[in-house]
C-alpha positions as CSV (number, residue, x, y, z in Angstrom):
1,M,43.7,73.4,-14.9
2,A,40.9,71.5,-13.2
3,E,40.5,71.4,-9.5
4,I,41.9,68.6,-7.3
5,M,38.4,67.1,-7.5
6,I,39.3,66.0,-11.0
7,L,41.2,63.1,-9.4
8,L,37.9,61.7,-8.2
9,I,36.5,62.1,-11.6
10,F,39.4,60.2,-13.1
11,V,38.7,57.2,-11.0
12,L,35.0,57.3,-11.8
13,L,35.7,57.7,-15.5
14,M,38.0,54.7,-15.5
15,A,35.4,52.7,-13.6
16,L,32.7,53.8,-15.9
17,A,34.7,53.0,-19.0
18,A,35.2,49.4,-17.8
19,A,31.5,49.2,-16.9
20,L,30.3,50.3,-20.3
21,A,32.2,47.6,-22.2
22,T,29.0,45.8,-23.1
23,R,25.4,46.8,-23.4
24,E,24.5,44.8,-20.3
25,R,27.2,46.6,-18.4
26,K,25.9,49.9,-19.6
27,L,22.5,49.1,-18.2
28,Q,24.1,47.8,-15.0
29,A,26.1,51.1,-14.6
30,F,22.8,53.0,-14.4
31,A,21.3,50.4,-12.2
32,D,24.0,50.4,-9.6
33,G,24.3,54.2,-9.5
34,T,27.7,54.6,-11.2
35,A,26.4,57.1,-13.6
36,S,24.6,59.1,-10.9
37,R,27.7,59.2,-8.8
38,L,29.6,60.6,-11.8
39,V,27.0,63.3,-12.2
40,E,27.2,64.2,-8.5
41,A,31.0,64.3,-8.7
42,M,30.8,66.7,-11.7
43,Q,28.3,68.9,-9.9
44,E,30.6,69.1,-6.9
45,A,33.7,69.7,-8.9
46,Y,32.1,72.4,-11.1
47,P,29.4,74.2,-9.0
48,N,29.2,77.1,-11.5
49,A,28.2,74.9,-14.4
50,S,24.4,75.1,-14.9
51,T,23.6,73.3,-18.2
52,P,24.3,69.8,-19.5
53,D,26.4,71.4,-22.2
54,E,28.6,73.1,-19.6
55,Y,29.0,69.8,-17.7
56,Y,29.9,68.0,-20.9
57,K,32.6,70.6,-21.7
58,E,34.1,70.2,-18.2
59,L,34.0,66.4,-18.6
60,V,35.9,66.6,-21.9
61,R,38.5,68.8,-20.2
62,A,38.8,66.3,-17.4
63,I,39.3,63.5,-19.9
64,E,42.0,65.4,-21.8
65,A,43.8,66.2,-18.5
66,R,43.6,62.5,-17.5
67,Q,45.1,61.5,-20.9
68,Q,47.9,64.0,-20.4
69,I,48.7,62.5,-17.0
70,E,48.6,59.0,-18.4
71,K,50.8,60.0,-21.3
72,V,53.5,61.4,-19.0
73,G,53.2,58.5,-16.7
74,E,55.4,60.0,-14.0
75,T,54.5,60.7,-10.4
76,A,56.5,63.9,-10.4
77,A,54.6,65.2,-13.3
78,Q,51.3,64.3,-11.7
79,D,52.3,66.0,-8.5
80,S,53.2,69.1,-10.5
81,L,49.8,69.2,-12.1
82,L,48.1,68.8,-8.8
83,E,50.2,71.7,-7.4
84,D,49.3,73.9,-10.3
85,A,45.6,73.0,-9.9
86,K,45.8,74.0,-6.2
87,L,47.7,77.2,-7.0
88,G,45.1,78.1,-9.5
89,R,42.3,77.5,-7.0
90,D,44.1,79.5,-4.3
91,A,44.6,82.4,-6.8
92,R,41.0,82.4,-7.7
93,Q,39.9,82.4,-4.1
94,A,42.3,85.3,-3.3
95,A,41.0,87.3,-6.2
96,Q,37.4,86.7,-5.2
97,K,38.1,87.6,-1.6
98,A,39.7,90.9,-2.8
99,G,36.7,91.6,-4.9
100,A,38.6,91.4,-8.2
101,K,36.4,91.1,-11.3
102,D,39.2,89.7,-13.4
103,P,41.1,86.9,-11.5
104,A,43.7,86.5,-14.2
105,R,44.6,90.3,-14.2
106,Y,44.6,90.3,-10.4
107,V,47.2,87.5,-10.4
108,E,49.3,89.2,-13.0
109,E,49.3,92.5,-11.0
110,A,50.2,90.6,-7.8
111,I,53.1,88.9,-9.5
112,D,54.3,92.2,-10.9
113,K,54.1,93.8,-7.5
114,A,56.0,91.0,-5.9
115,R,58.7,91.2,-8.6
116,K,59.2,94.9,-7.9
117,G,59.2,94.5,-4.1
118,K,59.2,97.8,-2.3
119,K,60.3,99.6,-5.4
120,G,56.6,99.5,-6.5
121,E,55.4,101.2,-3.3
122,W,55.5,104.6,-1.7
123,P,58.3,105.0,0.8
124,P,57.6,106.2,4.3
125,F,58.5,109.7,5.5
126,F,60.5,110.8,8.5
127,S,59.2,113.4,11.0
128,L,61.9,114.9,13.2
129,S,60.0,117.1,15.7
130,E,60.9,118.9,18.9
131,A,58.4,116.6,20.6
132,G,60.6,113.7,19.4
133,G,63.8,115.3,20.7
134,Y,65.0,117.1,17.6
135,Y,65.8,120.7,18.7
136,F,67.1,123.9,17.0
137,E,68.2,126.9,18.9
138,S,65.1,129.0,19.7
139,G,64.1,131.1,16.8
140,K,67.2,130.1,14.8
141,A,68.3,127.6,12.2
142,T,71.2,126.3,14.3
143,L,70.9,122.6,15.1
144,R,71.7,121.6,18.7
145,P,74.5,119.0,19.0
146,D,72.2,116.1,19.9
147,F,70.1,116.8,16.8
148,E,73.2,116.6,14.6
149,R,74.4,113.5,16.3
150,K,71.0,111.8,15.7
151,L,71.1,112.7,12.1
152,R,74.5,111.0,11.6
153,S,73.9,108.0,13.8
154,S,70.3,107.0,13.1
155,V,68.5,109.1,10.5
156,I,71.1,108.9,7.7
157,P,71.4,105.1,8.0
158,A,67.6,104.7,7.9
159,L,67.5,107.0,4.9
160,R,70.2,105.0,3.1
161,K,68.2,101.8,3.6
162,N,64.9,103.2,2.4
163,I,66.6,104.8,-0.6
164,E,67.9,101.3,-1.6
165,D,64.7,99.4,-0.7
166,Y,62.4,101.8,-2.6
167,G,64.6,102.7,-5.5
168,V,64.4,106.5,-5.0
169,D,66.9,109.2,-5.8
170,V,65.5,112.4,-4.4
171,V,65.4,113.4,-0.7
172,E,63.1,116.4,0.2
173,V,63.8,118.1,3.5
174,I,60.8,120.2,4.6
175,G,61.0,122.7,7.4
176,H,57.8,123.3,9.4
177,T,57.0,125.8,12.3
178,D,54.1,126.7,14.5
179,E,52.1,129.9,14.2
180,V,53.8,132.0,16.9
181,P,54.8,135.3,15.1
182,M,58.4,136.3,14.8
183,V,60.2,139.7,14.8
184,G,63.6,140.9,13.8
185,T,65.6,141.5,10.6
186,S,65.9,138.9,7.8
187,N,69.0,138.4,5.6
188,L,67.8,135.2,3.8
189,D,67.7,136.8,0.4
190,A,71.4,137.4,0.6
191,T,72.5,134.4,2.6
192,L,70.2,131.4,2.0
193,I,71.7,130.0,-1.2
194,K,75.2,130.6,-0.1
195,A,74.5,128.7,3.2
196,S,72.9,125.9,1.3
197,A,76.1,125.6,-0.9
198,N,78.1,125.6,2.4
199,Q,79.7,129.0,1.7
200,L,78.3,130.4,4.9
201,P,77.7,128.9,8.3
202,T,74.1,128.1,9.3
203,E,74.5,130.5,12.2
204,A,74.5,133.4,9.7
205,L,70.9,132.8,8.7
206,R,68.3,135.2,10.2
207,S,64.6,135.3,9.4
208,T,61.7,137.4,10.5
209,D,58.8,135.1,9.7
210,N,57.9,131.4,10.0
211,A,58.2,130.7,6.3
212,G,61.8,132.0,6.3
213,L,62.6,130.1,9.6
214,A,61.3,126.9,8.1
215,I,63.4,127.1,5.0
216,A,66.5,128.1,6.9
217,R,66.1,125.1,9.2
218,A,65.6,122.8,6.2
219,V,68.9,124.2,4.8
220,A,70.7,123.4,8.1
221,V,69.6,119.8,7.8
222,V,70.3,119.6,4.1
223,K,73.9,120.7,4.7
224,I,74.5,117.8,7.1
225,L,72.9,115.3,4.7
226,R,74.8,116.5,1.6
227,A,78.1,116.3,3.5
228,D,77.6,112.6,4.3
229,P,79.1,110.2,1.8
230,R,76.3,107.7,2.4
231,L,73.9,110.0,0.6
232,R,76.3,111.1,-2.2
233,E,74.2,109.6,-5.0
234,V,70.9,111.3,-4.3
235,T,69.6,114.8,-4.8
236,I,68.8,116.6,-1.6
237,L,66.3,119.5,-1.7
238,P,65.4,122.1,1.0
239,L,61.7,123.1,1.2
240,S,59.5,125.2,3.5
241,G,56.1,124.2,4.8
242,A,56.2,127.4,7.0
243,Q,53.3,127.3,9.5
244,M,50.8,126.1,6.9
245,I,50.7,122.3,7.6
246,V,49.6,120.5,10.7
247,P,50.8,116.9,11.2
248,V,49.9,114.9,9.3
249,D,48.9,116.5,5.9
250,Q,46.3,118.9,7.4
251,V,46.2,122.6,6.4
252,A,46.3,125.0,9.4
253,D,43.3,127.1,10.0
254,G,45.2,130.0,11.5
255,T,43.6,129.9,15.0
256,A,46.6,128.5,16.9
257,T,48.4,131.0,19.1
258,K,50.5,128.8,21.4
259,S,53.9,127.2,21.0
260,D,53.6,123.7,19.6
261,Q,56.6,121.2,19.6
262,L,54.8,118.8,17.3
263,R,54.5,121.4,14.6
264,R,58.1,122.6,14.9
265,R,59.6,119.8,12.9
266,I,61.6,118.7,9.9
267,E,60.0,116.2,7.6
268,I,62.1,114.1,5.2
269,R,60.3,112.6,2.2
270,L,61.7,110.3,-0.4
271,R,60.7,110.1,-4.1
272,R,61.9,109.4,-7.6
273,S,63.2,112.0,-10.0
274,T,60.5,114.0,-11.7
275,E,60.5,114.2,-15.5
276,Q,59.8,117.7,-16.7
277,V,56.6,118.1,-18.6
278,T,55.8,121.3,-20.6
279,A,52.2,122.3,-20.4
280,A,50.4,123.0,-23.7
281,N,49.3,126.6,-24.2
């Protein structure tokens, strides 16, 4: 569609058509500046045109558009064409501002993204750290009562909303710790899966290292989430980040020696199911 400036060209075209009815009027059109004004209007409407041939093609398009409007003969149809012209101009300007080389493809992608809504975006993740008031018993996987209450009253409703908004079906619960060494006796090889399946209480889990403590704490949270009917339709997986990852998404360098409440945390991440791909030999 032509720009709104075409309307001005329509007026000039009709005036010019009337002026060129006779040879004398043709000469008069050049004498009184009608032709030059038409050229100026064309240059203003199509600043990217650089040759007479290009201006002629734009003029032909303008005449065809005017004829379509005259053929329809309805104000509503004219308004629609004007709106389409303005929309096209705005879309081109948005594409240029975004640095898009192909405005048409840019518009198609924008429309597709809008159609998908949040389902075409990455969902946010939840970080439940001691610094944020989410506590386990020291050195154990047992949730304190306030932690469990917050899971049921605020975390699970927020998860439910994000699951629906982003169209995901997998919830990953990742346990993280700091680098303070642990001691004791571990029984996770014998108890972890049973506890995850709710066959043993969380209090039965014992670990001797941060990797084990992180997965045990993830299992403790997973048990609460799986038991809630609001999350019945999603897969909930426990994972361990051990002491390896510093918030956010930074690999630890192994130099920290002090207790760190920000690093002792549960992260909950949402995603879509993964299709299994077998690697070629």
